PQR file with spaces between the fields and no chain letter, atoms N, CA, C, O and H, PARSE charges and radii, in Angstrom:
ATOM       1  N    MET     1       9.088   10.634  -12.927 -0.4000 1.5000
ATOM       2  CA   MET     1       8.308   10.473  -11.897 -0.0000 2.0000
ATOM       3  C    MET     1       7.493    8.898  -12.215  0.5500 1.7000
ATOM       4  O    MET     1       6.906    8.634  -13.264 -0.5500 1.4000
ATOM       5  N    VAL     2       7.593    8.254  -11.388 -0.4000 1.5000
ATOM       6  CA   VAL     2       7.022    6.715  -11.584 -0.0000 2.0000
ATOM       7  C    VAL     2       6.202    6.429  -10.343  0.5500 1.7000
ATOM       8  O    VAL     2       6.659    6.586   -9.210 -0.5500 1.4000
ATOM       9  H    VAL     2       8.070    8.468  -10.536  0.4000 1.0000
ATOM      10  N    GLU     3       4.605    5.877  -10.672 -0.4000 1.5000
ATOM      11  CA   GLU     3       4.025    5.671   -9.985 -0.0000 2.0000
ATOM      12  C    GLU     3       3.567    3.957   -9.639  0.5500 1.7000
ATOM      13  O    GLU     3       3.180    3.103  -10.436 -0.5500 1.4000
ATOM      14  H    GLU     3       4.233    5.750  -11.592  0.4000 1.0000
ATOM      15  N    ILE     4       3.697    3.898   -8.747 -0.4000 1.5000
ATOM      16  CA   ILE     4       2.992    2.006   -8.409 -0.0000 2.0000
ATOM      17  C    ILE     4       1.805    2.186   -7.750  0.5500 1.7000
ATOM      18  O    ILE     4       1.670    2.940   -6.787 -0.5500 1.4000
ATOM      19  H    ILE     4       4.011    4.592   -8.100  0.4000 1.0000
ATOM      20  N    VAL     5       0.739    1.362   -8.353 -0.4000 1.5000
ATOM      21  CA   VAL     5      -0.526    1.356   -7.619 -0.0000 2.0000
ATOM      22  C    VAL     5      -0.470   -0.318   -7.243  0.5500 1.7000
ATOM      23  O    VAL     5      -0.301   -1.214   -8.071 -0.5500 1.4000
ATOM      24  H    VAL     5       0.849    0.750   -9.136  0.4000 1.0000
ATOM      25  N    ASP     6      -0.651   -0.485   -5.824 -0.4000 1.5000
ATOM      26  CA   ASP     6      -0.895   -1.898   -5.425 -0.0000 2.0000
ATOM      27  C    ASP     6      -1.440   -2.274   -4.138  0.5500 1.7000
ATOM      28  O    ASP     6      -1.948   -1.359   -3.490 -0.5500 1.4000
ATOM      29  H    ASP     6      -0.788    0.243   -5.152  0.4000 1.0000
ATOM      30  N    SER     7      -1.438   -3.266   -3.709 -0.4000 1.5000
ATOM      31  CA   SER     7      -2.073   -3.295   -2.470 -0.0000 2.0000
ATOM      32  C    SER     7      -1.143   -2.835   -1.205  0.5500 1.7000
ATOM      33  O    SER     7       0.069   -2.922   -1.405 -0.5500 1.4000
ATOM      34  H    SER     7      -1.025   -4.010   -4.236  0.4000 1.0000
ATOM      35  N    GLU     8      -1.520   -2.408   -0.065 -0.4000 1.5000
ATOM      36  CA   GLU     8      -0.530   -1.746    0.785 -0.0000 2.0000
ATOM      37  C    GLU     8       0.732   -2.991    1.290  0.5500 1.7000
ATOM      38  O    GLU     8       1.890   -2.716    1.603 -0.5500 1.4000
ATOM      39  H    GLU     8      -2.504   -2.338    0.098  0.4000 1.0000
ATOM      40  N    ALA     9       0.222   -4.138    1.261 -0.4000 1.5000
ATOM      41  CA   ALA     9       1.300   -5.426    1.851 -0.0000 2.0000
ATOM      42  C    ALA     9       2.400   -5.330    0.659  0.5500 1.7000
ATOM      43  O    ALA     9       3.599   -5.362    0.936 -0.5500 1.4000
ATOM      44  H    ALA     9      -0.719   -4.361    1.007  0.4000 1.0000
ATOM      45  N    LYS    10       2.030   -5.234   -0.419 -0.4000 1.5000
ATOM      46  CA   LYS    10       3.050   -5.274   -1.699 -0.0000 2.0000
ATOM      47  C    LYS    10       3.941   -4.164   -1.934  0.5500 1.7000
ATOM      48  O    LYS    10       5.111   -4.213   -2.314 -0.5500 1.4000
ATOM      49  H    LYS    10       1.056   -5.209   -0.644  0.4000 1.0000
ATOM      50  N    ILE    11       3.265   -3.198   -1.668 -0.4000 1.5000
ATOM      51  CA   ILE    11       4.006   -1.707   -1.440 -0.0000 2.0000
ATOM      52  C    ILE    11       4.660   -1.660   -0.297  0.5500 1.7000
ATOM      53  O    ILE    11       5.760   -1.114   -0.386 -0.5500 1.4000
ATOM      54  H    ILE    11       2.315   -3.158   -1.359  0.4000 1.0000
ATOM      55  N    ASP    12       4.288   -2.139    1.000 -0.4000 1.5000
ATOM      56  CA   ASP    12       5.282   -2.170    2.106 -0.0000 2.0000
ATOM      57  C    ASP    12       6.332   -3.249    1.958  0.5500 1.7000
ATOM      58  O    ASP    12       7.352   -3.244    2.648 -0.5500 1.4000
ATOM      59  H    ASP    12       3.395   -2.582    1.072  0.4000 1.0000
ATOM      60  N    GLY    13       6.079   -4.148    1.073 -0.4000 1.5000
ATOM      61  CA   GLY    13       7.242   -5.172    0.827 -0.0000 2.0000
ATOM      62  C    GLY    13       8.286   -4.666   -0.085  0.5500 1.7000
ATOM      63  O    GLY    13       9.451   -5.064   -0.045 -0.5500 1.4000
ATOM      64  H    GLY    13       5.252   -4.151    0.512  0.4000 1.0000
ATOM      65  N    PHE    14       7.754   -3.606   -1.069 -0.4000 1.5000
ATOM      66  CA   PHE    14       8.600   -2.934   -1.989 -0.0000 2.0000
ATOM      67  C    PHE    14       9.700   -1.999   -1.573  0.5500 1.7000
ATOM      68  O    PHE    14      10.833   -1.990   -2.055 -0.5500 1.4000
ATOM      69  H    PHE    14       6.809   -3.282   -1.101  0.4000 1.0000
ATOM      70  N    LEU    15       9.196   -1.132   -0.528 -0.4000 1.5000
ATOM      71  CA   LEU    15       9.950   -0.286    0.160 -0.0000 2.0000
ATOM      72  C    LEU    15      11.456   -0.516    0.372  0.5500 1.7000
ATOM      73  O    LEU    15      12.283    0.313   -0.006 -0.5500 1.4000
ATOM      74  H    LEU    15       8.276   -1.139   -0.137  0.4000 1.0000
ATOM      75  N    PRO    16      11.724   -1.443    0.868 -0.5600 1.5000
ATOM      76  CA   PRO    16      13.163   -1.659    0.888  0.2800 2.0000
ATOM      77  C    PRO    16      14.082   -1.871   -0.305  0.5500 1.7000
ATOM      78  O    PRO    16      15.231   -1.439   -0.402 -0.5500 1.4000
ATOM      79  N    VAL    17      13.467   -2.542   -1.134 -0.4000 1.5000
ATOM      80  CA   VAL    17      14.117   -2.369   -2.850 -0.0000 2.0000
ATOM      81  C    VAL    17      14.304   -1.102   -3.202  0.5500 1.7000
ATOM      82  O    VAL    17      15.304   -0.629   -3.743 -0.5500 1.4000
ATOM      83  H    VAL    17      12.534   -2.893   -1.055  0.4000 1.0000
ATOM      84  N    LEU    18      12.869   -0.307   -2.738 -0.4000 1.5000
ATOM      85  CA   LEU    18      13.195    0.982   -3.401 -0.0000 2.0000
ATOM      86  C    LEU    18      14.375    1.995   -2.555  0.5500 1.7000
ATOM      87  O    LEU    18      15.190    2.781   -3.039 -0.5500 1.4000
ATOM      88  H    LEU    18      12.058   -0.691   -2.298  0.4000 1.0000
ATOM      89  N    ASP    19      14.118    1.648   -1.155 -0.4000 1.5000
ATOM      90  CA   ASP    19      15.453    2.490   -0.513 -0.0000 2.0000
ATOM      91  C    ASP    19      16.777    1.917   -1.095  0.5500 1.7000
ATOM      92  O    ASP    19      17.752    2.662   -1.000 -0.5500 1.4000
ATOM      93  H    ASP    19      13.456    1.010   -0.762  0.4000 1.0000
ATOM      94  N    GLU    20      16.944    0.803   -1.635 -0.4000 1.5000
ATOM      95  CA   GLU    20      18.367    0.608   -2.337 -0.0000 2.0000
ATOM      96  C    GLU    20      18.529    0.913   -3.568  0.5500 1.7000
ATOM      97  O    GLU    20      19.596    0.676   -4.135 -0.5500 1.4000
ATOM      98  H    GLU    20      16.152    0.197   -1.713  0.4000 1.0000
ATOM      99  N    LEU    21      17.470    1.502   -4.196 -0.4000 1.5000
ATOM     100  CA   LEU    21      17.530    1.777   -5.621 -0.0000 2.0000
ATOM     101  C    LEU    21      17.835    3.312   -5.813  0.5500 1.7000
ATOM     102  O    LEU    21      18.577    3.614   -6.747 -0.5500 1.4000
ATOM     103  H    LEU    21      16.604    1.694   -3.735  0.4000 1.0000
ATOM     104  N    MET    22      17.297    4.363   -4.965 -0.4000 1.5000
ATOM     105  CA   MET    22      17.088    5.756   -4.935 -0.0000 2.0000
ATOM     106  C    MET    22      18.415    5.954   -4.126  0.5500 1.7000
ATOM     107  O    MET    22      18.880    5.349   -3.160 -0.5500 1.4000
ATOM     108  H    MET    22      16.694    4.118   -4.206  0.4000 1.0000
ATOM     109  N    GLU    23      18.946    7.234   -5.014 -0.4000 1.5000
ATOM     110  CA   GLU    23      20.059    7.784   -4.416 -0.0000 2.0000
ATOM     111  C    GLU    23      19.369    8.882   -3.654  0.5500 1.7000
ATOM     112  O    GLU    23      19.500    9.060   -2.443 -0.5500 1.4000
ATOM     113  H    GLU    23      18.567    7.726   -5.798  0.4000 1.0000
ATOM     114  N    SER    24      18.608    9.618   -4.477 -0.4000 1.5000
ATOM     115  CA   SER    24      17.926   10.676   -3.794 -0.0000 2.0000
ATOM     116  C    SER    24      16.675   11.366   -4.732  0.5500 1.7000
ATOM     117  O    SER    24      16.711   11.458   -5.959 -0.5500 1.4000
ATOM     118  H    SER    24      18.501    9.474   -5.460  0.4000 1.0000
ATOM     119  N    GLY    25      15.563   11.826   -3.853 -0.4000 1.5000
ATOM     120  CA   GLY    25      14.603   11.625   -4.604 -0.0000 2.0000
ATOM     121  C    GLY    25      13.296   12.027   -3.352  0.5500 1.7000
ATOM     122  O    GLY    25      13.425   12.241   -2.147 -0.5500 1.4000
ATOM     123  H    GLY    25      15.534   11.751   -2.856  0.4000 1.0000
ATOM     124  N    LEU    26      12.022   12.018   -4.243 -0.4000 1.5000
ATOM     125  CA   LEU    26      10.770   11.907   -3.264 -0.0000 2.0000
ATOM     126  C    LEU    26       9.870   11.064   -3.208  0.5500 1.7000
ATOM     127  O    LEU    26       9.127   10.840   -4.164 -0.5500 1.4000
ATOM     128  H    LEU    26      11.917   11.844   -5.223  0.4000 1.0000
ATOM     129  N    VAL    27       9.784   10.399   -1.961 -0.4000 1.5000
ATOM     130  CA   VAL    27       8.708    9.140   -2.295 -0.0000 2.0000
ATOM     131  C    VAL    27       7.219    9.425   -1.181  0.5500 1.7000
ATOM     132  O    VAL    27       7.251    9.756    0.005 -0.5500 1.4000
ATOM     133  H    VAL    27      10.388   10.581   -1.184  0.4000 1.0000
ATOM     134  N    THR    28       5.959    9.152   -2.077 -0.4000 1.5000
ATOM     135  CA   THR    28       4.979    9.629   -1.472 -0.0000 2.0000
ATOM     136  C    THR    28       4.407    8.199   -1.239  0.5500 1.7000
ATOM     137  O    THR    28       4.737    7.259   -1.962 -0.5500 1.4000
ATOM     138  H    THR    28       5.933    8.883   -3.040  0.4000 1.0000
ATOM     139  N    LEU    29       3.419    8.055   -0.060 -0.4000 1.5000
ATOM     140  CA   LEU    29       2.379    6.940   -0.361 -0.0000 2.0000
ATOM     141  C    LEU    29       1.026    7.761    0.119  0.5500 1.7000
ATOM     142  O    LEU    29       0.849    8.663    0.938 -0.5500 1.4000
ATOM     143  H    LEU    29       3.151    8.818    0.527  0.4000 1.0000
ATOM     144  N    GLU    30       0.206    7.071   -0.717 -0.4000 1.5000
ATOM     145  CA   GLU    30      -1.354    7.911   -0.744 -0.0000 2.0000
ATOM     146  C    GLU    30      -2.490    6.654   -0.687  0.5500 1.7000
ATOM     147  O    GLU    30      -2.284    5.484   -1.009 -0.5500 1.4000
ATOM     148  H    GLU    30       0.349    6.338   -1.382  0.4000 1.0000
ATOM     149  N    LYS    31      -3.373    7.068   -0.334 -0.4000 1.5000
ATOM     150  CA   LYS    31      -4.472    6.172   -0.397 -0.0000 2.0000
ATOM     151  C    LYS    31      -4.998    6.800   -1.635  0.5500 1.7000
ATOM     152  O    LYS    31      -4.827    7.998   -1.860 -0.5500 1.4000
ATOM     153  H    LYS    31      -3.541    8.019   -0.072  0.4000 1.0000
ATOM     154  N    ALA    32      -5.792    5.815   -2.637 -0.4000 1.5000
ATOM     155  CA   ALA    32      -6.220    6.239   -3.720 -0.0000 2.0000
ATOM     156  C    ALA    32      -8.050    5.958   -3.766  0.5500 1.7000
ATOM     157  O    ALA    32      -8.651    4.940   -3.421 -0.5500 1.4000
ATOM     158  H    ALA    32      -5.932    4.842   -2.454  0.4000 1.0000
ATOM     159  N    LYS    33      -8.482    6.952   -4.190 -0.4000 1.5000
ATOM     160  CA   LYS    33     -10.074    6.615   -3.947 -0.0000 2.0000
ATOM     161  C    LYS    33     -10.138    6.483   -5.833  0.5500 1.7000
ATOM     162  O    LYS    33      -9.670    7.313   -6.612 -0.5500 1.4000
ATOM     163  H    LYS    33      -7.994    7.779   -4.471  0.4000 1.0000
ATOM     164  N    VAL    34     -11.008    4.919   -6.275 -0.4000 1.5000
ATOM     165  CA   VAL    34     -11.040    5.003   -7.588 -0.0000 2.0000
ATOM     166  C    VAL    34     -12.157    5.424   -7.874  0.5500 1.7000
ATOM     167  O    VAL    34     -13.112    5.313   -7.105 -0.5500 1.4000
ATOM     168  H    VAL    34     -11.387    4.244   -5.642  0.4000 1.0000
ATOM     169  N    LEU    35     -12.221    5.972   -9.015 -0.4000 1.5000
ATOM     170  CA   LEU    35     -13.541    6.807   -9.556 -0.0000 2.0000
ATOM     171  C    LEU    35     -14.020    5.878  -10.994  0.5500 1.7000
ATOM     172  O    LEU    35     -15.164    5.820  -11.445 -0.5500 1.4000
ATOM     173  H    LEU    35     -11.445    6.062   -9.640  0.4000 1.0000
ATOM     174  N    GLN    36     -13.122    5.377  -11.397 -0.4000 1.5000
ATOM     175  CA   GLN    36     -13.381    4.578  -12.814 -0.0000 2.0000
ATOM     176  C    GLN    36     -12.296    3.241  -12.495  0.5500 1.7000
ATOM     177  O    GLN    36     -11.189    3.258  -11.956 -0.5500 1.4000
ATOM     178  H    GLN    36     -12.193    5.425  -11.030  0.4000 1.0000
ATOM     179  N    TYR    37     -13.098    2.089  -13.063 -0.4000 1.5000
ATOM     180  CA   TYR    37     -11.903    0.962  -13.115 -0.0000 2.0000
ATOM     181  C    TYR    37     -12.617    0.239  -14.371  0.5500 1.7000
ATOM     182  O    TYR    37     -13.817   -0.028  -14.312 -0.5500 1.4000
ATOM     183  H    TYR    37     -13.997    2.076  -13.500  0.4000 1.0000
ATOM     184  N    GLY    38     -11.884   -0.050  -15.442 -0.4000 1.5000
ATOM     185  CA   GLY    38     -12.386   -0.501  -16.625 -0.0000 2.0000
ATOM     186  C    GLY    38     -12.870    0.287  -17.842  0.5500 1.7000
ATOM     187  O    GLY    38     -12.486    1.456  -17.801 -0.5500 1.4000
ATOM     188  H    GLY    38     -10.909    0.167  -15.490  0.4000 1.0000
ATOM     189  N    ARG    39     -13.460    0.038  -18.701 -0.4000 1.5000
ATOM     190  CA   ARG    39     -13.643    0.565  -19.981 -0.0000 2.0000
ATOM     191  C    ARG    39     -15.029    1.546  -19.898  0.5500 1.7000
ATOM     192  O    ARG    39     -15.404    2.185  -20.881 -0.5500 1.4000
ATOM     193  H    ARG    39     -13.772   -0.912  -18.734  0.4000 1.0000
ATOM     194  N    GLN    40     -15.725    1.581  -18.622 -0.4000 1.5000
ATOM     195  CA   GLN    40     -16.969    2.369  -18.993 -0.0000 2.0000
ATOM     196  C    GLN    40     -16.501    3.838  -19.026  0.5500 1.7000
ATOM     197  O    GLN    40     -15.527    4.245  -18.394 -0.5500 1.4000
ATOM     198  H    GLN    40     -15.421    1.062  -17.823  0.4000 1.0000
ATOM     199  N    ARG    41     -17.175    4.493  -19.712 -0.4000 1.5000
ATOM     200  CA   ARG    41     -17.018    5.674  -19.856 -0.0000 2.0000
ATOM     201  C    ARG    41     -18.176    6.878  -19.629  0.5500 1.7000
ATOM     202  O    ARG    41     -18.054    8.064  -19.322 -0.5500 1.4000
ATOM     203  H    ARG    41     -17.967    4.162  -20.225  0.4000 1.0000
ATOM     204  N    ALA    42     -19.153    6.183  -19.867 -0.4000 1.5000
ATOM     205  CA   ALA    42     -20.495    7.031  -19.226 -0.0000 2.0000
ATOM     206  C    ALA    42     -20.437    7.298  -17.806  0.5500 1.7000
ATOM     207  O    ALA    42     -20.367    6.411  -16.956 -0.5500 1.4000
ATOM     208  H    ALA    42     -19.252    5.219  -20.116  0.4000 1.0000
ATOM     209  N    GLY    43     -20.475    8.797  -17.515 -0.4000 1.5000
ATOM     210  CA   GLY    43     -20.736    9.186  -16.343 -0.0000 2.0000
ATOM     211  C    GLY    43     -19.299    9.502  -15.568  0.5500 1.7000
ATOM     212  O    GLY    43     -19.401    9.551  -14.343 -0.5500 1.4000
ATOM     213  H    GLY    43     -20.532    9.518  -18.206  0.4000 1.0000
ATOM     214  N    LEU    44     -18.184    9.689  -16.034 -0.4000 1.5000
ATOM     215  CA   LEU    44     -17.040    9.730  -15.331 -0.0000 2.0000
ATOM     216  C    LEU    44     -17.027   11.312  -14.825  0.5500 1.7000
ATOM     217  O    LEU    44     -16.745   11.609  -13.664 -0.5500 1.4000
ATOM     218  H    LEU    44     -18.102    9.650  -17.030  0.4000 1.0000
ATOM     219  N    LEU    45     -17.315   12.139  -15.685 -0.4000 1.5000
ATOM     220  CA   LEU    45     -17.313   13.512  -15.098 -0.0000 2.0000
ATOM     221  C    LEU    45     -18.155   13.691  -14.120  0.5500 1.7000
ATOM     222  O    LEU    45     -17.648   14.285  -13.169 -0.5500 1.4000
ATOM     223  H    LEU    45     -17.545   11.899  -16.628  0.4000 1.0000
ATOM     224  N    GLN    46     -19.461   13.345  -13.969 -0.4000 1.5000
ATOM     225  CA   GLN    46     -20.505   13.455  -12.889 -0.0000 2.0000
ATOM     226  C    GLN    46     -20.058   12.731  -11.613  0.5500 1.7000
ATOM     227  O    GLN    46     -20.342   13.383  -10.608 -0.5500 1.4000
ATOM     228  H    GLN    46     -19.873   12.863  -14.742  0.4000 1.0000
ATOM     229  N    ARG    47     -19.388   11.471  -11.347 -0.4000 1.5000
ATOM     230  CA   ARG    47     -18.587   10.779  -10.546 -0.0000 2.0000
ATOM     231  C    ARG    47     -17.614   11.921   -9.977  0.5500 1.7000
ATOM     232  O    ARG    47     -17.484   12.217   -8.789 -0.5500 1.4000
ATOM     233  H    ARG    47     -19.157   10.941  -12.163  0.4000 1.0000
ATOM     234  N    ILE    48     -17.099   12.375  -10.837 -0.4000 1.5000
ATOM     235  CA   ILE    48     -15.582   13.278  -10.676 -0.0000 2.0000
ATOM     236  C    ILE    48     -16.520   14.699   -9.717  0.5500 1.7000
ATOM     237  O    ILE    48     -16.315   15.057   -8.557 -0.5500 1.4000
ATOM     238  H    ILE    48     -17.204   12.135  -11.802  0.4000 1.0000
ATOM     239  N    ARG    49     -17.181   15.054  -10.360 -0.4000 1.5000
ATOM     240  CA   ARG    49     -17.970   16.118   -9.665 -0.0000 2.0000
ATOM     241  C    ARG    49     -18.599   15.787   -8.380  0.5500 1.7000
ATOM     242  O    ARG    49     -18.571   16.541   -7.407 -0.5500 1.4000
ATOM     243  H    ARG    49     -17.349   14.763  -11.302  0.4000 1.0000
ATOM     244  N    ASP    50     -19.293   14.381   -8.409 -0.4000 1.5000
ATOM     245  CA   ASP    50     -20.063   14.051   -6.812 -0.0000 2.0000
ATOM     246  C    ASP    50     -18.800   13.995   -6.191  0.5500 1.7000
ATOM     247  O    ASP    50     -18.994   14.882   -5.360 -0.5500 1.4000
ATOM     248  H    ASP    50     -19.316   13.768   -9.199  0.4000 1.0000
ATOM     249  N    GLN    51     -17.828   13.670   -6.010 -0.4000 1.5000
ATOM     250  CA   GLN    51     -16.931   13.144   -5.142 -0.0000 2.0000
ATOM     251  C    GLN    51     -15.992   14.366   -4.680  0.5500 1.7000
ATOM     252  O    GLN    51     -15.447   14.338   -3.576 -0.5500 1.4000
ATOM     253  H    GLN    51     -17.670   12.950   -6.686  0.4000 1.0000
ATOM     254  N    PHE    52     -15.815   15.525   -5.642 -0.4000 1.5000
ATOM     255  CA   PHE    52     -14.724   16.365   -5.629 -0.0000 2.0000
ATOM     256  C    PHE    52     -15.334   17.909   -5.225  0.5500 1.7000
ATOM     257  O    PHE    52     -14.672   18.724   -4.584 -0.5500 1.4000
ATOM     258  H    PHE    52     -16.258   15.547   -6.538  0.4000 1.0000
ATOM     259  N    VAL    53     -16.498   18.117   -5.641 -0.4000 1.5000
ATOM     260  CA   VAL    53     -16.960   19.264   -6.212 -0.0000 2.0000
ATOM     261  C    VAL    53     -18.225   19.541   -4.784  0.5500 1.7000
ATOM     262  O    VAL    53     -19.204   18.808   -4.644 -0.5500 1.4000
ATOM     263  H    VAL    53     -17.036   17.455   -6.163  0.4000 1.0000
ATOM     264  N    GLN    54     -17.955   20.564   -3.988 -0.4000 1.5000
ATOM     265  CA   GLN    54     -18.786   20.552   -3.188 -0.0000 2.0000
ATOM     266  C    GLN    54     -19.749   21.995   -3.454  0.5500 1.7000
ATOM     267  O    GLN    54     -19.083   23.026   -3.364 -0.5500 1.4000
ATOM     268  H    GLN    54     -17.159   21.159   -4.102  0.4000 1.0000
ATOM     269  N    HIS    55     -21.153   22.180   -3.754 -0.4000 1.5000
ATOM     270  CA   HIS    55     -22.145   22.936   -4.073 -0.0000 2.0000
ATOM     271  C    HIS    55     -22.271   23.886   -2.719  0.5500 1.7000
ATOM     272  O    HIS    55     -22.133   23.454   -1.574 -0.5500 1.4000
ATOM     273  H    HIS    55     -21.694   21.342   -3.827  0.4000 1.0000
ATOM     274  N    PRO    56     -22.515   25.053   -3.016 -0.5600 1.5000
ATOM     275  CA   PRO    56     -22.339   26.420   -2.146  0.2800 2.0000
ATOM     276  C    PRO    56     -23.543   25.715   -0.829  0.5500 1.7000
ATOM     277  O    PRO    56     -23.083   25.645    0.310 -0.5500 1.4000
ATOM     278  N    HIS    57     -24.964   25.250   -1.047 -0.4000 1.5000
ATOM     279  CA   HIS    57     -25.686   24.895   -0.376 -0.0000 2.0000
ATOM     280  C    HIS    57     -25.737   23.528    0.066  0.5500 1.7000
ATOM     281  O    HIS    57     -26.722   23.042    0.623 -0.5500 1.4000
ATOM     282  H    HIS    57     -25.338   25.307   -1.973  0.4000 1.0000
ATOM     283  N    GLU    58     -24.439   22.774   -0.238 -0.4000 1.5000
ATOM     284  CA   GLU    58     -24.476   21.554    0.663 -0.0000 2.0000
ATOM     285  C    GLU    58     -22.834   21.493    1.213  0.5500 1.7000
ATOM     286  O    GLU    58     -22.238   20.431    1.394 -0.5500 1.4000
ATOM     287  H    GLU    58     -23.639   23.169   -0.690  0.4000 1.0000
ATOM     288  N    ARG    59     -22.322   22.662    1.405 -0.4000 1.5000
ATOM     289  CA   ARG    59     -21.329   22.732    2.295 -0.0000 2.0000
ATOM     290  C    ARG    59     -21.112   22.129    3.735  0.5500 1.7000
ATOM     291  O    ARG    59     -22.020   22.294    4.549 -0.5500 1.4000
ATOM     292  H    ARG    59     -22.807   23.525    1.258  0.4000 1.0000
ATOM     293  N    LYS    60     -20.190   21.570    4.041 -0.4000 1.5000
ATOM     294  CA   LYS    60     -20.706   20.989    5.586 -0.0000 2.0000
ATOM     295  C    LYS    60     -19.620   22.241    6.270  0.5500 1.7000
ATOM     296  O    LYS    60     -18.576   22.788    5.914 -0.5500 1.4000
ATOM     297  H    LYS    60     -19.452   21.436    3.379  0.4000 1.0000
ATOM     298  N    THR    61     -20.590   22.312    7.499 -0.4000 1.5000
ATOM     299  CA   THR    61     -19.778   23.403    8.522 -0.0000 2.0000
ATOM     300  C    THR    61     -19.416   22.881    9.892  0.5500 1.7000
ATOM     301  O    THR    61     -20.173   22.217   10.600 -0.5500 1.4000
ATOM     302  H    THR    61     -21.438   21.868    7.788  0.4000 1.0000
ATOM     303  N    CYS    62     -17.963   23.311   10.252 -0.4000 1.5000
ATOM     304  CA   CYS    62     -17.789   22.599   11.528 -0.0000 2.0000
ATOM     305  C    CYS    62     -18.278   22.796   12.700  0.5500 1.7000
ATOM     306  O    CYS    62     -17.975   22.047   13.629 -0.5500 1.4000
ATOM     307  H    CYS    62     -17.348   23.850    9.677  0.4000 1.0000
């Protein structure tokens, strides 16, 4: 597995190169939500919980 993280413009520019390199496989494009960048360690678990875990009393209804 190879993962590339860069700006949308740079990835768009690389797609033709990737097309020439690949014989088969799966390519996905996904937006990333950065929870931590750099060396700060404190609070990462709480930031993950805040972003991805809904508590029963906080659930949104449609």
